[in-house]
C-alpha positions as a Markdown table, in Angstrom:
| # | Residue | x | y | z |
|---|---|---|---|---|
| 1 | Met | 0.0 | -6.4 | -12.3 |
| 2 | Ser | 3.3 | -4.7 | -11.5 |
| 3 | His | 2.2 | -1.1 | -10.8 |
| 4 | Pro | -0.3 | 0.7 | -8.5 |
| 5 | Ser | -3.8 | 0.1 | -9.6 |
| 6 | Asn | -6.0 | 2.8 | -11.2 |
| 7 | Ser | -9.0 | 0.5 | -11.5 |
| 8 | Asn | -12.4 | 1.5 | -10.4 |
| 9 | Ser | -12.8 | -1.5 | -8.2 |
| 10 | Leu | -13.6 | 0.1 | -4.9 |
| 11 | Ala | -11.1 | -1.4 | -2.4 |
| 12 | Leu | -7.9 | -0.2 | -0.9 |
| 13 | Tyr | -5.7 | -3.0 | -2.3 |
| 14 | Glu | -5.8 | -5.6 | -5.0 |
| 15 | Arg | -4.0 | -8.9 | -4.7 |
| 16 | Asp | -1.2 | -9.9 | -7.0 |
| 17 | Ala | 0.1 | -13.2 | -5.7 |
| 18 | Asp | 1.8 | -12.4 | -2.4 |
| 19 | Arg | 1.8 | -8.6 | -3.1 |
| 20 | Phe | -0.8 | -6.0 | -2.2 |
| 21 | Val | -1.2 | -3.4 | -5.0 |
| 22 | Pro | -2.6 | 0.0 | -3.8 |
| 23 | Thr | -5.6 | 1.5 | -5.5 |
| 24 | Arg | -5.9 | 5.3 | -5.5 |
| 25 | Leu | -8.1 | 5.0 | -2.4 |
| 26 | Ala | -4.9 | 4.1 | -0.5 |
| 27 | Arg | -3.2 | 7.3 | -1.4 |
| 28 | Gly | -2.0 | 9.6 | 1.4 |
| 29 | Pro | -2.6 | 13.4 | 1.8 |
| 30 | Trp | 0.9 | 14.6 | 1.6 |
| 31 | His | 2.3 | 13.2 | -1.7 |
| 32 | Asn | 0.8 | 11.5 | -4.7 |
| 33 | Asp | 3.6 | 8.9 | -4.5 |
| 34 | Ser | 3.0 | 7.7 | -1.0 |
| 35 | Gln | 0.3 | 5.7 | 0.8 |
| 36 | His | -1.8 | 6.7 | 3.8 |
| 37 | Gly | -0.9 | 5.2 | 7.2 |
| 38 | Gly | -4.4 | 3.7 | 7.7 |
| 39 | Pro | -4.3 | 1.2 | 4.9 |
| 40 | Val | -0.7 | 0.2 | 5.9 |
| 41 | Gln | -1.9 | -0.5 | 9.5 |
| 42 | Gly | -4.8 | -2.5 | 8.1 |
| 43 | Leu | -2.5 | -4.8 | 6.1 |
| 44 | Leu | -0.4 | -5.4 | 9.2 |
| 45 | Ala | -3.5 | -6.1 | 11.3 |
| 46 | Arg | -4.8 | -8.5 | 8.7 |
| 47 | Cys | -1.5 | -10.4 | 8.7 |
| 48 | Val | -1.6 | -10.6 | 12.5 |
| 49 | Gln | -5.2 | -11.8 | 12.7 |
| 50 | Glu | -4.7 | -14.5 | 10.0 |
| 51 | His | -1.5 | -15.9 | 11.5 |
| 52 | Pro | -2.4 | -19.5 | 12.4 |
| 53 | Ser | -2.7 | -20.7 | 16.0 |
| 54 | Glu | -3.3 | -24.0 | 17.7 |
| 55 | Arg | -6.1 | -22.5 | 19.8 |
| 56 | Pro | -8.8 | -19.7 | 19.5 |
| 57 | Met | -7.1 | -16.4 | 20.1 |
| 58 | Gln | -8.1 | -12.7 | 20.3 |
| 59 | Val | -5.9 | -9.7 | 19.6 |
| 60 | Val | -5.8 | -7.5 | 22.7 |
| 61 | Arg | -2.9 | -5.2 | 21.8 |
| 62 | Phe | -1.7 | -4.1 | 18.4 |
| 63 | Thr | 1.0 | -1.5 | 18.0 |
| 64 | Cys | 2.1 | -0.2 | 14.6 |
| 65 | Asp | 5.3 | 1.8 | 14.1 |
| 66 | Leu | 5.3 | 3.8 | 10.9 |
| 67 | Trp | 9.0 | 4.0 | 10.0 |
| 68 | Arg | 8.5 | 5.9 | 6.8 |
| 69 | Ala | 5.8 | 6.7 | 4.3 |
| 70 | Ala | 5.1 | 3.6 | 2.2 |
| 71 | Ala | 5.8 | 4.3 | -1.5 |
| 72 | Phe | 2.8 | 4.1 | -3.8 |
| 73 | Glu | 3.8 | 0.7 | -5.1 |
| 74 | Pro | 3.0 | -2.9 | -4.3 |
| 75 | Leu | 3.6 | -4.1 | -0.7 |
| 76 | Thr | 4.5 | -7.4 | 0.9 |
| 77 | Val | 3.7 | -8.3 | 4.5 |
| 78 | Ser | 5.2 | -11.0 | 6.7 |
| 79 | Val | 4.6 | -12.2 | 10.3 |
| 80 | Arg | 6.5 | -14.3 | 12.8 |
| 81 | Thr | 5.8 | -15.6 | 16.3 |
| 82 | Leu | 8.1 | -14.1 | 18.9 |
| 83 | Arg | 6.8 | -16.3 | 21.7 |
| 84 | Asp | 4.1 | -18.8 | 21.9 |
| 85 | Gly | 2.8 | -19.5 | 25.4 |
| 86 | Lys | -0.1 | -21.6 | 26.6 |
| 87 | Ala | -2.4 | -18.6 | 27.0 |
| 88 | Ala | -0.6 | -15.8 | 25.2 |
| 89 | Glu | 1.2 | -15.2 | 21.9 |
| 90 | Trp | 3.5 | -12.4 | 20.9 |
| 91 | Leu | 3.7 | -11.7 | 17.2 |
| 92 | Glu | 5.8 | -9.3 | 15.0 |
| 93 | Ala | 4.7 | -8.3 | 11.5 |
| 94 | Glu | 6.6 | -6.3 | 8.8 |
| 95 | Leu | 5.5 | -4.4 | 5.8 |
| 96 | Arg | 7.9 | -3.7 | 2.9 |
| 97 | His | 8.0 | -2.0 | -0.5 |
| 98 | Gly | 10.8 | -3.6 | -2.4 |
| 99 | Asp | 13.7 | -4.2 | 0.0 |
| 100 | Gln | 12.7 | -1.3 | 2.3 |
| 101 | Val | 10.8 | -1.7 | 5.5 |
| 102 | Ala | 8.0 | 0.9 | 5.8 |
| 103 | Ala | 6.2 | -0.2 | 9.0 |
| 104 | Arg | 6.5 | -2.9 | 11.7 |
| 105 | Ala | 3.8 | -4.0 | 14.1 |
| 106 | Thr | 3.8 | -6.1 | 17.3 |
| 107 | Ala | 0.7 | -7.8 | 18.7 |
| 108 | Leu | -0.4 | -9.7 | 21.8 |
| 109 | Arg | -3.0 | -12.4 | 21.4 |
| 110 | Leu | -4.6 | -14.0 | 24.4 |
| 111 | Arg | -6.5 | -17.3 | 24.4 |
| 112 | Glu | -10.3 | -17.2 | 24.2 |
| 113 | Glu | -11.9 | -18.9 | 27.1 |
| 114 | Asp | -15.1 | -18.5 | 29.2 |
| 115 | Val | -14.1 | -17.1 | 32.7 |
| 116 | Pro | -16.2 | -16.3 | 35.8 |
| 117 | Ala | -15.5 | -12.6 | 35.6 |
| 118 | Thr | -18.5 | -10.5 | 34.7 |
| 119 | Pro | -18.0 | -8.8 | 31.3 |
| 120 | Asp | -17.8 | -5.0 | 31.3 |
| 121 | Ser | -21.2 | -3.6 | 30.3 |
| 122 | Thr | -20.4 | 0.1 | 30.6 |
| 123 | Pro | -22.5 | 1.9 | 28.0 |
| 124 | His | -20.5 | 4.1 | 25.6 |
| 125 | Pro | -21.0 | 7.8 | 25.7 |
| 126 | Leu | -21.6 | 8.5 | 22.0 |
| 127 | Gly | -25.3 | 7.8 | 21.9 |
| 128 | Asp | -27.0 | 5.9 | 19.1 |
| 129 | Leu | -25.5 | 5.9 | 15.7 |
| 130 | Glu | -28.8 | 7.0 | 14.3 |
| 131 | Asp | -28.6 | 10.2 | 16.3 |
| 132 | Ala | -25.2 | 11.2 | 14.9 |
| 133 | Ser | -24.9 | 13.9 | 12.2 |
| 134 | Ser | -25.1 | 13.2 | 8.5 |
| 135 | Pro | -21.8 | 12.0 | 6.9 |
| 136 | Ile | -19.4 | 14.8 | 6.2 |
| 137 | Arg | -18.6 | 15.7 | 2.6 |
| 138 | Trp | -14.9 | 15.0 | 2.1 |
| 139 | Leu | -12.8 | 17.8 | 0.9 |
| 140 | Gly | -12.3 | 18.4 | -2.8 |
| 141 | Thr | -14.7 | 15.6 | -4.0 |
| 142 | Ser | -17.9 | 15.8 | -5.9 |
| 143 | Gly | -18.9 | 12.2 | -5.2 |
| 144 | Glu | -18.6 | 11.1 | -8.8 |
| 145 | Arg | -17.1 | 7.6 | -9.0 |
| 146 | Asp | -14.3 | 8.6 | -11.3 |
| 147 | Glu | -13.2 | 11.4 | -9.0 |
| 148 | Ile | -13.1 | 9.4 | -5.8 |
| 149 | Thr | -9.5 | 9.3 | -4.6 |
| 150 | Asp | -7.4 | 9.5 | -1.4 |
| 151 | Phe | -7.9 | 7.3 | 1.7 |
| 152 | Val | -10.4 | 9.6 | 3.4 |
| 153 | Asn | -12.9 | 8.9 | 0.6 |
| 154 | Ala | -12.8 | 5.2 | 1.7 |
| 155 | Ile | -14.2 | 6.3 | 5.0 |
| 156 | Glu | -17.7 | 7.3 | 6.2 |
| 157 | Leu | -17.5 | 9.7 | 9.2 |
| 158 | Arg | -20.5 | 10.8 | 11.2 |
| 159 | Pro | -19.7 | 13.5 | 13.8 |
| 160 | Val | -21.3 | 13.4 | 17.2 |
| 161 | Glu | -22.5 | 16.9 | 18.2 |
| 162 | Asp | -22.2 | 18.7 | 21.6 |
| 163 | Phe | -18.9 | 17.0 | 22.7 |
| 164 | Ile | -16.1 | 19.0 | 24.2 |
| 165 | Arg | -13.6 | 16.5 | 22.6 |
| 166 | Pro | -13.9 | 15.5 | 18.9 |
| 167 | Ala | -16.2 | 12.5 | 18.7 |
| 168 | Ala | -17.4 | 10.6 | 15.7 |
| 169 | Trp | -18.6 | 7.3 | 14.3 |
| 170 | Leu | -16.4 | 5.9 | 11.5 |
| 171 | Arg | -16.6 | 2.9 | 9.1 |
| 172 | Leu | -14.8 | 1.7 | 6.0 |
| 173 | Arg | -16.9 | 2.2 | 2.9 |
| 174 | Val | -14.8 | -0.3 | 0.9 |
| 175 | Pro | -12.9 | -3.5 | 1.7 |
| 176 | Leu | -9.3 | -3.4 | 2.6 |
| 177 | Val | -8.5 | -6.1 | 0.0 |
| 178 | Ala | -10.6 | -6.6 | -3.1 |
| 179 | Gly | -12.7 | -9.7 | -2.9 |
| 180 | Glu | -12.3 | -10.1 | 0.9 |
| 181 | Asp | -14.6 | -9.4 | 3.8 |
| 182 | Thr | -12.8 | -7.0 | 6.2 |
| 183 | Thr | -13.0 | -8.1 | 9.8 |
| 184 | Pro | -14.0 | -5.7 | 12.5 |
| 185 | Phe | -10.5 | -5.8 | 14.1 |
| 186 | Val | -8.8 | -5.1 | 10.8 |
| 187 | Ala | -11.3 | -2.3 | 10.1 |
| 188 | Ala | -10.6 | -0.8 | 13.5 |
| 189 | Ala | -6.8 | -0.9 | 13.0 |
| 190 | Thr | -7.2 | 0.8 | 9.6 |
| 191 | Leu | -9.6 | 3.5 | 10.9 |
| 192 | Cys | -7.6 | 4.3 | 14.1 |
| 193 | Asp | -4.9 | 6.2 | 12.1 |
| 194 | Met | -7.6 | 8.9 | 12.1 |
| 195 | Val | -7.5 | 9.6 | 15.8 |
| 196 | Tyr | -5.3 | 12.7 | 15.7 |
| 197 | Gly | -7.0 | 14.0 | 12.6 |
| 198 | Leu | -10.5 | 14.2 | 14.2 |
| 199 | Pro | -9.9 | 17.7 | 15.7 |
| 200 | Ile | -8.8 | 18.9 | 12.2 |
| 201 | Val | -11.9 | 17.5 | 10.6 |
| 202 | Arg | -14.1 | 19.1 | 13.3 |
| 203 | Asp | -12.4 | 22.5 | 13.0 |
| 204 | Val | -12.5 | 22.5 | 9.2 |
| 205 | Gln | -16.2 | 21.6 | 9.2 |
| 206 | Arg | -16.8 | 24.5 | 11.6 |
| 207 | Gly | -15.0 | 26.8 | 9.2 |
| 208 | Asn | -12.0 | 27.7 | 11.4 |
| 209 | Pro | -9.9 | 29.9 | 9.2 |
| 210 | Ile | -6.7 | 29.2 | 11.1 |
| 211 | Val | -7.0 | 25.5 | 10.5 |
| 212 | Ala | -7.9 | 26.1 | 6.9 |
| 213 | Ala | -4.7 | 28.1 | 6.4 |
| 214 | Gln | -2.4 | 25.5 | 8.3 |
| 215 | Pro | -4.4 | 22.3 | 8.5 |
| 216 | Phe | -1.7 | 19.7 | 9.1 |
| 217 | Val | 0.5 | 20.5 | 12.1 |
| 218 | Ala | 1.5 | 17.0 | 12.9 |
| 219 | Ile | 1.9 | 13.4 | 11.7 |
| 220 | Asn | 1.5 | 10.2 | 13.8 |
| 221 | Val | 4.5 | 8.0 | 13.9 |
| 222 | Asp | 2.7 | 5.1 | 15.6 |
| 223 | Thr | -0.7 | 3.8 | 16.6 |
| 224 | Ser | -1.4 | 1.5 | 19.5 |
| 225 | Leu | -4.7 | -0.3 | 20.2 |
| 226 | Gln | -5.8 | -2.1 | 23.3 |
| 227 | Phe | -9.1 | -4.0 | 23.5 |
| 228 | His | -10.8 | -5.8 | 26.4 |
| 229 | Arg | -12.9 | -7.6 | 23.8 |
| 230 | Ser | -13.0 | -8.1 | 20.0 |
| 231 | Pro | -14.8 | -5.4 | 18.0 |
| 232 | Arg | -18.1 | -6.2 | 16.4 |
| 233 | Gly | -19.9 | -4.7 | 13.5 |
| 234 | Glu | -18.6 | -2.2 | 10.9 |
| 235 | Trp | -18.8 | 1.0 | 13.0 |
| 236 | Ile | -16.2 | 2.2 | 15.4 |
| 237 | Gly | -16.9 | 5.2 | 17.7 |
| 238 | Phe | -14.1 | 7.6 | 18.7 |
| 239 | Asp | -14.1 | 10.0 | 21.7 |
| 240 | Ala | -10.8 | 11.6 | 21.0 |
| 241 | Glu | -8.4 | 14.2 | 22.4 |
| 242 | Val | -5.1 | 15.6 | 21.2 |
| 243 | Arg | -2.4 | 17.5 | 23.1 |
| 244 | Tyr | 0.8 | 19.1 | 21.9 |
| 245 | Gly | 3.9 | 19.8 | 23.9 |
| 246 | Pro | 6.3 | 22.8 | 23.6 |
| 247 | His | 9.2 | 20.9 | 21.9 |
| 248 | Gly | 7.7 | 19.2 | 18.9 |
| 249 | Ala | 5.8 | 16.2 | 20.3 |
| 250 | Gly | 2.2 | 15.5 | 20.8 |
| 251 | Leu | -0.2 | 12.8 | 22.0 |
| 252 | Gly | -3.5 | 11.6 | 20.5 |
| 253 | Arg | -5.8 | 9.2 | 22.3 |
| 254 | Ala | -9.3 | 8.0 | 22.0 |
| 255 | Ala | -11.8 | 5.9 | 23.9 |
| 256 | Leu | -13.2 | 3.4 | 21.4 |
| 257 | Cys | -16.6 | 1.7 | 21.2 |
| 258 | Asp | -18.8 | -0.1 | 18.8 |
| 259 | Glu | -22.5 | -0.2 | 18.8 |
| 260 | Asp | -22.5 | -2.9 | 21.6 |
| 261 | Gly | -20.6 | -0.7 | 24.0 |
| 262 | Ala | -17.1 | 0.2 | 25.3 |
| 263 | Leu | -14.3 | -1.5 | 23.4 |
| 264 | Gly | -10.9 | -0.2 | 24.4 |
| 265 | Tyr | -8.4 | 2.6 | 23.6 |
| 266 | Ala | -6.2 | 3.9 | 20.8 |
| 267 | Gln | -3.1 | 6.1 | 21.3 |
| 268 | Gln | -0.7 | 7.8 | 19.0 |
| 269 | Ser | 2.7 | 9.6 | 19.3 |
| 270 | Leu | 2.7 | 12.8 | 17.2 |
| 271 | Leu | 5.5 | 14.6 | 15.5 |
| 272 | Leu | 4.9 | 18.3 | 15.1 |
| 273 | Arg | 5.9 | 19.7 | 11.7 |
| 274 | Asp | 6.7 | 23.3 | 10.7 |
| 275 | Lys | 6.2 | 22.7 | 7.0 |
| 276 | Gln | 3.1 | 23.9 | 5.1 |
| 277 | Ala | 0.5 | 21.5 | 3.9 |
| 278 | Pro | 0.7 | 20.7 | 0.2 |
| 279 | Pro | -0.8 | 23.5 | -1.9 |
| 280 | Ala | -3.6 | 21.3 | -3.3 |
| 281 | Trp | -4.7 | 20.4 | 0.2 |
| 282 | Glu | -4.5 | 24.0 | 1.5 |
| 283 | Ser | -6.7 | 25.2 | -1.4 |
| 284 | Arg | -9.2 | 22.3 | -0.8 |
| 285 | Leu | -9.4 | 23.1 | 2.9 |
| 286 | Arg | -9.8 | 26.8 | 2.3 |
| 287 | Arg | -12.6 | 26.2 | -0.2 |
| 288 | Asp | -14.4 | 23.7 | 2.1 |
| 289 | Ala | -14.1 | 26.1 | 5.1 |
| 290 | Glu | -15.6 | 28.9 | 2.9 |
| 291 | Glu | -18.5 | 26.7 | 1.9 |
| 292 | Val | -19.2 | 25.6 | 5.4 |
| 293 | Gly | -19.0 | 29.2 | 6.7 |
């Protein structure tokens, strides 16, 4: 297998020896020949979590810098230990297509050990998952198997109503890698690329005509996660906010939880863009806003 996969096996990537071949579900929103940042982050997180250690470890910080859009072609991932201490490890992972580095991640792993401190039991503010709204219908899809494409269609998103900030429960509908179980940490790293996009999703679903006309005003150039415990289960809750400055920069952040309670935080640096969204996406968003309205 030497080219991107068009198979109907529902996963984001398929293995080809040491390469990860993207399926159409890994495609990004801007160009048909590039991958979405979420799956790229997921591959780096998978590499970090699987890196061997002499003792049980937990990832407490994971930062992914997206240097450029990954081409829609097979990827390779590598990881190395920067420093190995008795209680902490610092790792660096790199993702390439061909000879070009597309993304790099650093991670901090701490030893797992029972300690006398009382674990945080703060309830998360999103309410029960069962009380969330029905999953949104993703833009431009009919739900037919042979039409499912783009990364957003690998996600189930259930909005939480009556929040001032955009809030939602998200989960991956498909594995990151075909034939593998996706761990909660890897799923969280994959999904957290969506932090800055939640206000867009909310406004489009509400039929905001301004957002429908100019939906993508920024891209994230990094994503950083910090956890006080490891995620559990397949659902991650986001209580997000996004702010833009006057000179082309922005900040997205979200408090994270799973169904067991508070989990940690995600943060993104945003680059404001003055270019229009691709025509196909603009028409899809306009149509969806009209249907919702």
